C-alpha positions in Angstrom: -17.9 41.0 -48.9 -19.5 38.0 -46.5 -19.0 35.3 -49.5 -15.3 36.7 -50.1 -14.5 35.9 -46.0 -16.4 32.8 -46.1 -14.5 31.3 -48.8 -11.1 32.7 -47.5 -12.0 31.0 -44.2 -13.4 27.6 -45.8 -9.9 28.0 -47.6 -7.7 28.2 -44.5 -9.5 25.6 -43.0 -8.6 23.2 -46.2 -5.3 23.9 -45.8 -5.5 23.5 -42.1 -7.0 20.1 -42.6 -4.1 18.7 -45.1 -1.2 20.2 -43.4 -2.4 18.5 -40.2 -3.3 15.2 -42.3 0.5 15.1 -43.3 2.0 15.3 -39.9 1.4 12.5 -37.2 1.2 12.4 -33.4 1.6 9.5 -31.1 2.0 9.1 -26.9 1.9 6.3 -25.0 2.3 5.2 -21.2 4.1 2.1 -20.4 4.0 0.7 -16.5 6.2 -2.2 -15.2 6.0 -3.5 -12.1 9.5 -4.0 -10.8 11.1 -6.1 -8.0 10.8 -4.5 -4.4 7.6 -2.2 -4.5 9.3 -0.1 -7.4 7.6 1.1 -10.3 8.8 1.8 -13.8 7.2 4.1 -16.0 7.5 5.5 -19.0 5.8 8.7 -21.2 6.7 8.3 -25.2 5.7 10.8 -27.3 6.4 10.9 -30.8 5.5 14.0 -33.5 6.0 13.5 -37.7 6.4 16.9 -39.3 4.7 17.3 -42.4 7.1 16.8 -45.6 9.4 19.4 -47.1 11.8 19.7 -50.3 15.8 20.4 -49.5 16.2 22.8 -52.0 19.4 23.5 -53.7 21.7 26.1 -51.6 22.7 27.5 -55.3 18.9 29.1 -55.3 19.6 31.2 -52.1 17.5 28.3 -50.5 19.0 26.1 -47.5 17.5 23.5 -45.4 14.2 25.6 -43.6 10.8 23.7 -43.5 8.5 26.9 -43.1 6.4 27.9 -40.2 3.7 26.0 -42.6 4.8 22.6 -41.7 4.6 23.2 -38.0 1.4 22.5 -37.0 1.6 19.6 -34.4 5.6 19.7 -35.0 6.4 22.8 -32.5 7.5 25.9 -34.1 9.4 27.2 -31.3 12.1 24.2 -31.5 12.3 24.3 -35.2 13.9 27.7 -35.9 16.5 26.5 -33.7 17.0 23.9 -35.7 16.9 25.9 -39.3 19.3 29.0 -37.9 22.4 26.5 -36.5 21.9 23.9 -39.4 21.4 20.8 -37.2 20.2 17.7 -38.6 20.0 15.4 -35.5 19.5 16.7 -31.7 19.5 14.6 -28.5 19.6 16.5 -25.5 19.3 14.6 -22.2 18.1 15.2 -18.6 19.2 12.8 -15.9 19.7 12.3 -12.3 19.8 9.4 -10.3 21.5 5.9 -10.6 20.3 3.1 -12.2 19.9 -0.2 -10.8 20.8 -2.9 -13.8 21.1 -6.0 -11.7 17.8 -5.7 -10.1 15.7 -3.5 -12.8 17.7 -5.1 -15.8 18.0 -3.4 -19.2 17.3 0.5 -19.7 14.1 1.7 -21.2 14.0 1.6 -25.2 17.7 -0.1 -24.8 18.7 2.8 -23.5 19.0 5.0 -26.6 17.1 7.9 -25.0 18.8 7.4 -21.7 21.5 9.3 -20.4 24.4 10.1 -17.4 23.9 11.8 -14.3 23.4 15.6 -15.2 22.8 17.6 -18.8 24.1 15.7 -22.3 23.9 17.4 -25.3 24.6 15.8 -29.0 24.1 17.8 -32.5 24.6 16.5 -35.9 25.7 19.8 -37.5 26.1 20.4 -40.8 28.7 22.8 -41.9 31.8 23.4 -44.4 34.5 23.2 -42.0 34.6 22.7 -38.6 35.3 25.8 -37.3 31.5 26.5 -38.8 30.4 23.7 -37.2 31.3 24.4 -33.6 29.6 28.2 -34.6 26.7 26.9 -34.7 27.2 24.7 -32.1 28.1 26.9 -29.8 25.0 29.2 -31.2 22.6 26.2 -30.7 24.0 25.0 -27.1 23.1 29.1 -26.2 19.9 29.0 -27.6 19.0 25.8 -25.5 20.0 27.0 -22.2 17.0 29.9 -22.3 14.6 27.5 -24.4 15.2 25.0 -21.2 16.4 26.8 -18.3 19.8 25.1 -18.0 23.7 25.5 -17.5 24.4 25.1 -21.6 25.3 28.2 -22.3 28.9 27.0 -20.1 29.5 24.3 -22.9 32.5 25.7 -24.4 35.8 24.4 -26.2 37.1 22.7 -22.6 34.4 19.7 -23.0 33.3 19.6 -26.0 34.6 16.7 -28.3 34.1 15.4 -31.5 33.1 11.4 -31.6 33.9 9.4 -34.1 32.9 5.5 -33.4 30.0 6.7 -32.4 28.6 8.1 -35.7 27.9 4.8 -36.5 24.8 5.4 -34.1 23.5 8.4 -36.0 19.8 8.2 -36.9 20.0 10.9 -40.0 18.5 8.2 -43.3 19.5 9.2 -46.9 20.2 12.2 -46.3 22.2 14.3 -48.1 24.4 17.5 -47.3 25.1 20.1 -49.6 28.1 20.3 -52.3 31.1 21.2 -50.3 29.3 20.3 -46.5 29.6 17.6 -44.0 28.0 15.9 -41.0 29.9 17.0 -37.7 29.2 15.1 -34.5 29.1 16.7 -31.6 28.9 16.2 -27.9 29.2 17.4 -24.3 27.8 16.7 -20.8 27.7 18.6 -17.6 27.5 16.2 -14.6 27.2 18.2 -11.8 23.6 20.4 -13.3 20.7 20.0 -11.3 17.1 18.7 -12.7 14.6 20.6 -11.9 11.0 21.5 -12.8 11.9 24.8 -14.6 13.5 22.2 -17.3 9.9 20.1 -17.5 7.7 23.4 -18.3 9.7 23.5 -21.7 9.3 19.9 -22.4 5.4 20.1 -21.9 5.1 23.2 -24.1 6.8 21.8 -27.1 3.7 18.7 -26.9 0.3 19.8 -29.0 -1.5 19.3 -25.7 0.8 21.0 -23.5 0.4 19.0 -20.9 -4.2 19.5 -20.3 -5.0 16.3 -22.0 -3.6 12.6 -23.1 -1.3 10.9 -21.0 0.7 14.3 -20.2 -1.8 15.5 -18.1 -0.1 13.3 -15.8 3.2 15.1 -15.7 4.1 16.4 -12.5 7.4 17.9 -12.0 7.1 17.2 -8.0 6.0 13.7 -8.6 8.5 13.4 -11.7 11.3 14.3 -9.8 10.4 12.8 -6.6 12.0 9.3 -7.9 14.6 7.1 -7.3 16.0 7.2 -10.8 14.1 9.5 -14.0 15.6 10.5 -17.4 14.0 13.5 -19.8 14.9 13.2 -23.3 14.3 15.3 -26.6 15.8 13.7 -29.8 15.1 15.7 -33.5 16.2 13.1 -36.5 16.1 14.1 -40.0 14.7 11.8 -42.5 14.8 11.9 -46.3 13.7 10.0 -48.7 15.3 9.2 -52.2 13.1 12.1 -53.9 14.8 14.2 -51.6 11.4 15.2 -49.6 12.6 15.0 -45.6 10.3 15.0 -42.1 11.5 15.9 -39.4 11.1 13.5 -36.2 10.7 14.4 -32.5 10.9 12.2 -29.6 9.9 13.2 -26.6 10.2 10.6 -23.0 10.1 11.3 -19.2 11.5 7.7 -17.7 11.2 7.1 -13.7 11.5 4.6 -11.2 9.0 5.2 -8.8 9.2 3.6 -4.8 5.4 2.9 -4.2 5.9 2.8 -0.2 7.3 5.7 -0.2 4.7 7.2 -2.5 1.8 5.9 -0.5 3.6 7.3 2.9 3.4 10.9 1.4 -0.1 10.5 0.6 -0.8 9.4 4.1 1.3 11.1 5.7 2.0 14.0 3.7 5.2 15.8 2.3 7.7 16.1 5.7 8.1 12.7 6.3 7.6 11.8 10.4 8.6 8.6 12.6 6.9 5.8 12.7 4.8 5.1 15.7 5.9 2.0 17.8 2.7 0.0 17.5 2.8 0.5 13.4 6.3 -0.7 13.0 6.4 -4.6 11.4 8.8 -6.1 13.2 10.1 -9.8 12.9 8.4 -11.9 15.3 11.9 -14.9 15.3 13.9 -12.4 16.6 14.3 -10.1 19.4 11.7 -7.1 19.6 10.2 -5.4 22.3 10.0 -1.0 23.3 13.4 -0.6 22.5 14.2 -3.1 19.7 12.9 -4.2 16.4 14.4 -6.4 13.5 12.0 -4.6 10.6 10.2 -7.3 8.2 10.9 -6.4 4.4 8.7 -4.0 3.1 5.1 -5.9 2.4 4.4 -8.1 -0.4 -0.2 -7.0 -0.5 -0.8 -3.7 -1.9 -2.9 -1.6 -3.5 -2.5 2.0 -5.2 -3.6 3.7 -8.1 -2.0 6.6 -10.7 -3.6 9.4 -8.0 -1.4 8.1 -5.4 1.7 8.1 -7.5 0.7 11.3 -10.2 -2.0 12.8 -7.6 -4.5 13.6 -10.9 -5.8 11.2 -13.5 -5.3 11.4 -17.3 -7.3 13.2 -18.5 -9.1 11.6 -21.5 -7.3 11.2 -25.0 -4.8 13.6 -27.0 -7.7 14.4 -29.3 -11.1 13.1 -29.3 -10.8 12.8 -33.5 -8.3 9.7 -33.6 -8.9 7.4 -30.5 -5.7 5.4 -31.8 -2.9 8.4 -30.9 -3.1 7.6 -26.8 -2.3 4.1 -25.6 -1.7 2.9 -22.6 0.9 -0.4 -22.1 1.2 -2.3 -19.0 3.7 -5.1 -18.7 3.0 -7.6 -15.4 2.4 -11.1 -14.4 -1.5 -11.6 -14.5 -0.9 -14.4 -11.6 -0.3 -11.9 -9.3 -1.6 -8.9 -10.1 -4.8 -7.6 -11.0 -4.6 -4.5 -12.6 -7.8 -1.8 -13.5 -8.7 0.7 -16.0 -11.5 3.2 -14.6 -13.3 5.4 -16.6 -14.9 8.3 -14.8 -17.2 11.4 -15.6 -19.8 13.2 -13.6 -22.6 10.7 -14.6 -21.0 7.4 -15.2 -18.2 4.7 -13.9 -17.2 2.1 -15.6 -14.4 -0.2 -14.6 -13.0 -3.2 -16.3 -9.9 -5.8 -15.8 -7.0 -5.4 -18.2 -6.5 -9.0 -20.3 -2.8 -10.1 -21.3 -4.3 -12.8 -23.5 -1.9 -15.0 -22.2 1.3 -13.0 -22.5 2.9 -10.5 -20.1 1.4 -7.1 -21.9 -1.9 -5.4 -21.8 -2.5 -2.8 -24.4 -5.6 -0.1 -24.0 -6.3 2.8 -26.3 -8.0 5.8 -24.7 -10.4 7.1 -26.8 -13.2 8.7 -24.9 -13.7 11.8 -22.9 -13.7 10.1 -19.4 -11.1 10.5 -16.7 -9.1 7.4 -16.4 -7.0 5.7 -13.9 -5.7 2.7 -13.4 -5.9 0.6 -9.8 -2.8 -2.1 -9.1 -3.6 -5.0 -6.6 -1.6 -7.5 -5.6 -0.8 -10.6 -3.2 2.8 -10.6 -3.8 4.6 -8.0 -5.1 8.1 -9.8 -5.5 6.0 -12.0 -8.5 6.9 -9.5 -11.5 7.6 -10.1 -15.3 11.1 -11.9 -15.4 14.0 -9.0 -15.9 16.0 -8.6 -19.4 19.6 -8.8 -18.5 21.6 -6.2 -19.9 24.8 -7.8 -22.2 27.7 -6.1 -19.5 27.9 -4.7 -16.2 30.1 -2.0 -16.4 32.0 -0.4 -12.7 34.4 2.9 -12.7 36.5 4.4 -10.1 39.0 6.5 -8.6 42.1 4.8 -7.5 44.9 6.4 -5.4 44.8 8.6 -2.0 47.4 11.1 -3.5 46.6 14.8 -4.6 49.1 15.2 -7.1 48.2 11.8 -8.9 45.8 9.5 -9.4 44.3 6.1 -11.6 41.2 5.3 -12.5 39.7 1.8 -13.1 37.1 0.3 -15.1 36.2 -3.3 -15.2 33.8 -4.7 -17.6 31.9 -8.0 -17.0 30.5 -10.2 -19.2 27.4 -12.0 -17.8 26.5 -14.1 -20.7 28.1 -17.3 -22.8 29.4 -15.2 -26.0 31.6 -12.5 -26.2 30.8 -8.5 -26.3 31.7 -6.0 -28.4 31.4 -2.9 -27.5 32.5 0.9 -27.8 34.0 3.1 -24.8 33.8 6.3 -24.6 35.4 8.9 -22.3 36.2 12.5 -22.4 37.8 13.8 -19.3 38.5 17.4 -18.0 41.9 18.9 -18.9 43.1 19.2 -15.6 42.9 15.2 -15.6 46.1 14.8 -17.3 45.8 10.9 -18.5 49.1 8.9 -19.8 47.5 6.5 -22.0 51.3 4.6 -21.4 50.8 3.2 -18.1 47.2 1.8 -19.5 46.9 -2.0 -18.0 44.6 -4.6 -18.7 43.7 -7.7 -16.2 41.2 -10.7 -16.7 39.4 -12.4 -14.4 37.8 -15.7 -15.3 36.8 -19.0 -13.6 40.6 -20.0 -13.9 42.0 -16.7 -12.2 42.9 -13.7 -12.7 45.8 -12.8 -15.6 47.7 -10.0 -16.3 47.1 -8.9 -20.5 50.0 -8.3 -22.2 49.5 -8.2 -25.2 46.4 -5.8 -25.5 45.4 -6.1 -29.4 43.4 -9.2 -27.8 41.0 -7.2 -26.4 41.3 -3.3 -27.7 41.1 -4.0 -31.2 40.7 -0.2 -32.1 41.8 3.0 -30.5 41.6 7.0 -30.8 42.9 9.4 -28.3 43.4 12.8 -29.0 45.0 14.4 -25.9 43.6 17.4 -23.6 45.1 21.0 -23.9 44.8 23.4 -21.2 41.9 25.2 -20.8 41.6 23.9 -24.9 40.0 21.1 -25.0 39.2 18.0 -22.7 41.1 14.4 -23.1 39.2 12.1 -25.7 39.7 8.6 -25.4 37.4 5.9 -27.3 38.4 2.2 -27.6 36.6 -0.9 -29.2 36.8 -4.0 -27.1 35.6 -7.3 -26.8 35.6 -9.0 -23.5 35.4 -13.1 -23.4 32.2 -15.2 -22.2 31.8 -15.0 -18.3 34.9 -13.0 -17.8 35.4 -9.5 -15.7 38.0 -7.6 -18.1 39.9 -4.3 -16.0 41.5 -1.5 -17.5 43.1 0.8 -15.2 45.8 4.0 -15.9 47.4 6.8 -14.4 46.6 10.5 -14.4 48.1 13.9 -13.2 45.9 16.5 -11.4 46.9 19.7 -12.9 46.9 23.4 -10.7 43.7 25.8 -11.5 43.9 29.2 -11.4 42.1 31.2 -8.6 39.0 32.2 -10.9 38.6 28.6 -12.0 37.7 27.0 -9.0 33.3 27.1 -8.1 32.4 28.1 -5.1 32.2 24.4 -3.5 35.7 24.0 -4.5 35.9 21.6 -1.2 33.5 19.0 -2.5 35.3 18.5 -5.2 34.6 18.6 -9.4 32.4 16.1 -11.2 33.7 14.0 -13.9 31.0 13.2 -16.8 30.6 9.4 -17.4 31.3 6.9 -19.5 29.6 5.5 -22.5 29.2 2.4 -23.5 27.9 1.4 -26.8 27.0 -2.4 -27.2 26.2 -3.4 -31.3 24.3 -6.8 -31.3 26.1 -8.0 -35.0 23.9 -10.4 -35.3 20.7 -8.1 -35.1 22.5 -5.3 -36.0 21.1 -3.3 -33.0 22.5 -0.9 -30.2 22.5 -1.0 -26.3 23.8 2.1 -24.8 24.3 3.1 -21.5 26.5 5.3 -18.9 28.4 4.2 -15.9 28.5 6.6 -13.0 29.5 9.9 -12.3 32.6 10.4 -10.8 34.0 13.3 -7.9 37.6 14.2 -7.9 39.3 15.7 -5.5 41.9 18.9 -6.8 44.5 20.6 -4.2 42.5 23.3 -3.4 44.4 26.5 -2.2 42.9 28.3 1.7 40.8 30.8 0.0 40.7 32.7 3.7 44.0 33.6 2.6 43.6 36.2 0.1 40.8 37.5 2.3 43.4 38.4 5.5 46.2 39.7 3.0 43.6 42.7 1.2 42.8 43.2 4.7 45.9 43.5 6.7 47.1 45.2 3.6 44.9 47.8 3.0 45.1 48.5 7.3 48.9 49.3 6.7 48.5 51.5 3.6 45.4 53.2 5.2 47.7 53.8 8.3 50.4 54.9 6.0 48.7 57.1 4.4 47.2 58.8 7.1 50.3 59.4 8.5 51.6 61.0 5.5 48.9 62.9 4.7 48.6 64.7 8.0 52.1 65.1 8.0 51.7 66.9 4.3 48.7 69.2 5.1 49.0 69.8 8.4 51.0 72.2 10.5 52.2 71.8 14.1 52.2 74.7 16.6 52.2 76.0 20.4 49.7 76.4 22.5 50.2 80.3 22.9 50.3 80.1 19.1 46.7 78.7 18.6 45.4 81.0 20.9 46.6 84.2 19.9 45.6 82.7 15.8 42.0 82.1 17.5 41.9 85.3 18.7 42.3 87.5 15.3 40.2 85.0 13.6 36.9 85.9 11.3 34.9 83.7 14.0 36.7 84.7 16.6 35.8 88.6 15.8 31.8 87.7 14.9 31.5 86.1 18.3 32.7 88.7 20.3 30.0 91.3 18.1 27.3 89.5 19.0 28.5 89.2 22.5 29.0 93.0 23.2 25.7 93.5 21.2 24.0 91.2 23.7 25.9 92.6 26.7 24.1 96.5 25.9 20.7 95.3 25.2 20.8 93.0 28.2 22.8 96.6 30.5 19.8 98.8 28.9 16.5 96.6 29.8 
């Protein structure tokens, strides 16, 4: 019996090693100092499942990688994709504003960055759009409970089927079942807040569960206390010619940290306190006394470490038996920065400086069971690696002051010396009734500003699907081009609809958030994409006085209660004189009982 148990255990161990060997996991921490004492950090995690076969649906089998395929790949996320026939999933949690002019391009060319709030994009295999919508609704409700977000509020009113953006799908060599198609669906919640409740399920998807590797730095209070932060979960399907498929999971956390604020919070605590007068950094070339002070710019000589930013260190590699899994990449200017890696355990402390080998990037592998920390010191923090400017700058704003109608303006600025082709995707809520006939284009360059009469020169292709009240949003996609060193402005008008009483949120006077527009810039030469979002908009709708229904209810209830009381008294009570009342009272049972008791008491008192 013992030999049998031992053989079974050895078989299970060999099978487990084979399964894990077919899967792969890697993680990296990217650090890059930015101008004005900012730091860009990126946590990148990639998991690849073991291969599985997609069996013909005629044999009562479908796209379903069994549980045995999940050892490193999270088995909590796999069944969600199986039950909804999801072939690709992108989930974005973003807060803050990315300053492209100061910080350059978004990390990963913006492929893992979303707009303000929460954004969901999925590719679902289905036989028709009705079935795809049904699986989409099921998917968003499951993700809502899994990631503690309000994704269950996604419905047809905010869901779109992007057309031109289908080119950016990452599915490779996947062939749908006979009679099925791939449907791309998208929805966004611009007013959704991002908090630590969203980070906890994110960390649980990792095989380390935040206990080792770079994920041990993830602390919700530190991650979300930043100027800009974004969290993404992306799942793609890749297949080969033999119909062997793999699931790839990409998880990223990017943020821009204010170093000065982090250092101040470490010294003074969470609650901010005013700087004492003797510690103010005043400009000596201007008047400064006890009442006046012209502050200097941020200091350029600073020292900090990862523990200052995150309150903890890196707890060794993700897997001790695989030293190449966990890496740290630092991009800095070695002439102004000195970065040291410190390895600490209970007995020894090892410190070594990062070497860029003549470049701007240094890479270090975390392979030993130490507590790792990076120490940054600089004599001139303003000297950083030159930023990579984005190919296009876009500003989007509302125009007009009328409550009944308004306008929307989008300006596209091309700073390069060559024209830029891009896709402009915009989804507006149904209560913004867009008038496409009112669209106007104007071009501004070095010679002046001109109104464009022939819009086909700059709008190569367009797709527009008007909204339906309480059924679907306005959906507009434009394939546009901007000449070099020019600014192309696009304006159009829209009407504002009146909502029902129950459709207003509790903070109706605050306004309604309009989701950001999506811009996808395609480089035809390298076949690469750069994707980014504009800022969200705040739309003010005609809002009723919500105190009036309360006043009407109170007044109506008061009048009804008075009328009912009068009528009820007239129907149930009889009016009599005082003499009739006394006569009736004397002959009542209560009066007789009272007289009997009094006589008995009087008789007893008389005997005594």
